[in-house]
N, C-alpha and C positions, 0 to 999 in steps of 0.2 A: 837839486835840494828839495824842491817841492814834492817830487815823486817819493823821495825818501821819507819825508814827513807824512805823506799820505799812507805809506806802507806801515810806518810806525803806529799811525792812528788806527789802522785796521787791525793790526796785531794786538793792540792794547784792548780793543773791544771784544776780540775773540776769546781772550783768557777768561773773563768773568762768565761768558756764555758757556764755555766748557765746564767750568766749575759748577755752574747752576745745573747743567745737564747731569753731571756726576752725582750731585746731591739728590736730584730727582730720582735717579736710578737707585741710590742708596735707600731713600725713603720707601721706594716701591718694593724693594726686596728685604727690608729690615726684619720683617717677621720670619721669612725663610732663613735668614742668617741667624736670627735668635734661636730658631728651632734646631738648626744644625749644631750650633754651639752647645745648646742644652743637651741634645742627644749624645754629643761627643763627651761632655763632662760626666754625665750619668753613666754612660757606657764604660768609661775608664774607672769609675768608682765602684760599679757593681757588675759582676759577670752574669747576673740574671736578667739584665735589661734587654740585651740583644738576643732574645729567644723567641721562638714562634708562639709559645704559650703566653708569654708576657705581652707580645704584640697584639694578639687577639683580645687579651684581657683589657689592654688599654683602649682598643677600638670599641669594645662593648661599653666601657665607662664613658668614653667620649660621645657615644651615640646619644645618650640622654642629654648631655650638655649641648650638643648640636641642635637637637629638637628645640630646646628652650632658647638657645642663642639666636637661631634663625628668626624666631618671633621677636626677640629683643632687638635684633638689628632693624627690623621694619619699624618698630616703635622709636628707636633712637634716630633713625633717618628722618622722622617727622619732628625731631628735636624734643622727644618725650623720653620717659623712663618708666619701667615697670618693675616695682619691687615685690610684687605679689606672686610671681611665677612659682617660687618654691612652695608657698602655701597652697596655691591652686593645684600644683602637682600632687601634694599630699592628700588634699580633699578628694580630687578626682580618682586617685588610686584607691582611696578608702571606700568611696561610693561604689566603684566598680566591684571591689572585693565583697562588700556587704550585700549588694544586690545579687551577685553571683552565688554567694553561699547561703544567704538567708531569705532572699527575695524581698518583696515590699508588702508589708501588712498595713491595711487601713481599717482600724477597728470601727470607726464611725460608720463606714459603709459595709462592715462585715465582709471585707474583700482581701484576698491574698493574690499577689501577682508574682509569678516565678519568672526568672530571667535566664535566657541562654547566654553562652559566652559572648556571642555577637551583640546581643541586646544589652548586656552589662557594659561592654566596651563602648557602644554608642551612647549609652547614658552618661558614662564618665566623660567622653569627649564633648557631649552636649553641655554638660555642667561647666566644663572649662571655658567653652566658647561663650556661654551665657555670662559667666563671671567677668570675662575679658570685655564683653560688650557693655556690661555695667560700669566697668572702669572707664571705657571710652565715653559713655553717656554722661557720667558724673563730671568728667573733665571738660566736655564740650558744652553741656547744658548749664552747669553752675560755675564754669570757669575756674574750677579747682585746679591748682598746679598738679601735674602728673605725679610728682614726688609724693605729695600729701595724699592724693586719691588712692594711689596704689599701696602706699604705706598702710592706709586704713584697711584696704582689702587684704593685705598681708595678715593683719590681726584678725579680721572677720573670718577669713578662710581657715586660719589655724584653729580658731575657736570652734568653728563648725566641724572641723575634723575631729577634735576632741569630743564633741557632743555625739557625733555619729559613731565613733569607735568606743566611746566611754573610757577612753584612755588605754585600751587594750588592743594588741595587734589582731588582725583578722587573717588567719592562716589556713593552710591546706585548701587551696583553691582549685586543685585538679590539674591533671597533666595537659589538658587541652589549652588552658589559659597560660600555664607556665611555659609552654612552647614559644609564646610570644617573646619572652625575654631570654630563653635559654636554647631555643632551637637553632638549627643550621639549615641553610638552603643553598645548594650548589657550592658547598664548601665554605660558605661565608655565614657568620652569625646573623640571625634574623634582625636584631636591632640595628646592625650596620646597613642592611637593606632598607629598613624603614627610614633611618636618618638620611640615607643617600637619596631616596625618592623625595623626601621633604626638601633637601637641598636643591635638587634638580627643579622641582616645582617653583621654589622661591627664586632661583636664578631666572627662570622663564618669566615669572611675574614681574620682577624688578627690571628686566632688560627688554622685554618684548611686549608688555601690555600697557594700557593706559593707566591702570592703577599704579604700576611701578613709577611711571613718569610723574604722576600726581604726588606720590609719596616723596620723591626727591624734590619736587617743586615746593611742597609745603615746608620741608626742612630747610631748603635754601632760602626762601623768603615767603613767609606765610601771607603777608599783606599783598604782595604781588600775585601770589597764587589765588587769593580771594578775589582780587580785582579782575583776574583773567577768567573768572567764572567757575573755579573749582569749588565743589561743595566740601569745605574743610571738615565740617563736623562729621559728615558721613564717612569720609576717608579715614578719619581718626578712629571712629567706632569700629570700622572694618579691621583696621590694623591691630587694635587692642583685642578684638575678638579672635583674630588669627593667633596672636601671642598667647591668649588663654587656651585656645584649642591645642596648640603645640605643647604647651606646658602639661595639658592633660595627657597627651600622647607619651610624653616623658614619664608621667606618673604611672601609666599603664606598663611601660617597659620596666620601671623600677619594681613595681608591685609583682609583676610576673616573674622577674628574675629572682626575687627573694621568696616567691610563693607566699608572700605575706604583705599586708598593708600596715605599715608602721605609723602610729599617730604623729611621730616627730620626723617623718620622711621629708626630704626636700629642704632641710635646714641649710641656709647659706648658699643654696643653689643659685639664687639670684645674683650673688656676688661673682660666682664662677661665670655666669652668663654675661654679666656686664664686663668682666675682665676679658672674656673671649672677644666680645664686640669691639672693645677699645684697642686691645692688642692687635686685632685684625685690621685696624686702620679706619674704623668708622668714627666720625667726629661726633662728640657729645653735643655739639651745637646743631647737628642735623644737616641733611643735604649732601653728605659725602661719605661714601663707604660702599663695600660690596659684600655679598653673601659669601663668596669664596674666601675673602679676607677673614671673615668671622670663623669659617671652618678651620682655617689655619690657626687662628687665635685659640679655638677650642682644643685643637691638637696640642698646642703649646701648653695650655693649662692642664690637659690630661697627662701629658708626659711629665710635667712638673709634679703633679700629685703622685703619679706612679713612682717617680724617681725618689721623692721624699719618703715614701713608704718603704721602698727597697733599701734605702740608706738608713732605715730605722730612725728617722727623725721624729721627735715628739710631735703629736698632733697639735699641741699649743704653738710650737715653733712653725708648724706648717701654716697656721693662720697668719702668723707674723710675716712669713715669706710671701704668701699670696697677697697680703695687704700692700707690701712694698712693690710687688710686681704691678698691681693695679695703679698705684700712685705713679710709678715710673712710666707706665703706658699713657696715663693722662698728661703727664709733663711733656712727653714726646709729642703727643697729639697737639698740645697747645703750641709747642715750638714749631711744628710743621705748619700749623694754621697761620702763625705769625710770618713764617717764611713765604707762604703763598700771598 
């Protein structure tokens, strides 16, 4: 009788463990399942979806979001947020285009500086990195909440873009620059190569370096990280600088692909980036998430955008759908956090 009771006891404890393991696997692969279902539905509704041309088109579009989303992931891992990436993207693209086409004139010194393609690109990337560093400095120095600080930068950068361009596009930037967004290398679009290199570098940083460990530590428990000797302020400034620099790279790709710097470029790009991060499994509370998860989230957002366009859905309804997707992703994230 005792042996039977013991067997019953052991079998009753194994059932919940199996259920928990099943739930963990489901949570782990939920983004892949969602992507598969989304592709299946769109493929059934549109015969243009599963074509080579559309596949490369989606990859090009995703490349820009991946650049921004990788930086956003690093920020969110520290329990922060960056709402300014779309505006920084527009400003850096405009500055690069302006310097490339018109150069820089300094009347006070009676000086004119011309820029090569490489020089203009570096100037744009430097601008994005500097704006990101300013975000980090404002957040750490004055203890301004990241939401407020980056919201302010969103407005500042958008205003500076309008001032720089005077509200008009800067176009006809030359074939050399346009190759950055439209060129191919070894049969793959150049923007895909750029985003792939960024992803690889970010994976190495987050998994193999001290900086990556510090980022996770700050997001997991900032007080404990500070007590263990981590320079919280320096790490946050570095992270926001990286986010600004990657937004600038996204701006270069967009400007190059269009062969034009549009004053209103990057509108709502921060929402797509946040959606990719959350859908990819990164917790908005910080300390939990992966770069590859974000890449998967960016692919889901890219496929969703492409599918809505192919199905001729109104742009207004597209915003509604994406809003619900973000909300659903946050709800799932909170549910997973509670389960843990």
